C-alpha positions in Angstrom: -3.5 11.7 10.6 -2.6 10.6 7.4 -5.1 8.3 5.8 -4.8 4.6 5.5 -4.1 3.5 1.5 -4.8 0.0 1.2 -4.0 -2.1 -2.1 -5.1 -5.7 -2.4 -2.2 -7.6 -5.1 -2.1 -10.9 -6.3 1.5 -12.4 -6.0 1.0 -14.2 -9.7 0.1 -11.0 -10.9 3.4 -8.8 -9.9 6.7 -8.2 -11.6 9.0 -10.4 -10.8 12.7 -9.3 -9.7 16.3 -10.2 -10.9 16.0 -13.5 -9.1 12.9 -14.5 -10.1 10.9 -13.7 -7.2 8.0 -11.4 -7.2 8.0 -7.8 -5.9 5.2 -6.4 -4.5 4.6 -3.1 -4.1 6.1 -0.6 -2.1 4.3 -0.3 1.4 5.2 0.3 4.8 2.8 -3.6 6.1 1.9 -6.5 3.9 -0.2 -8.9 5.0 0.3 -12.0 3.4 -3.5 -14.0 3.8 -2.4 -16.4 1.5 -1.8 -19.1 3.9 -5.6 -17.9 6.1 -7.8 -17.1 3.2 -9.3 -19.4 0.7 -8.3 -18.5 -2.8 -11.2 -16.2 -3.9 -10.1 -17.8 -7.9 -11.2 -21.2 -7.2 -15.0 -19.9 -8.0 -14.4 -19.9 -11.2 -17.7 -17.9 -12.2 -15.5 -14.6 -11.2 -12.4 -15.0 -12.6 -13.3 -12.2 -15.0 -14.3 -10.2 -12.6 -12.6 -7.4 -10.5 -12.7 -6.4 -6.6 -15.6 -4.2 -7.0 -17.9 -6.3 -8.2 -20.6 -7.4 -6.1 -20.4 -10.9 -6.4 -16.5 -11.0 -5.9 -17.2 -9.2 -2.6 -19.8 -12.0 -1.9 -17.5 -14.8 -2.6 -14.7 -12.9 -0.7 -16.2 -12.0 2.5 -18.2 -15.3 3.1 -14.6 -16.8 3.1 -14.4 -18.0 6.9 -11.7 -16.0 8.8 -12.7 -13.3 6.1 -14.8 -11.4 8.8 -13.5 -9.9 12.7 -15.2 -12.6 14.7 -15.1 -15.2 12.2 -12.6 -18.0 13.3 -11.2 -20.4 9.4 
């Protein structure tokens, strides 16, 4: 069985194509959760941190809908 590789990206940080639209990374499947999860950047104190920082993980994982069993 092949391992699953997850990539997280922000649409505002992607290169754009000739049509001016963002070009996401090549993938077999992309899950767009922008309409399901609150933008973690709304917490201004984490803007300069990456996703490995415990404060960022805390904000993301405590967003309603981020964990299985939680309803947004």
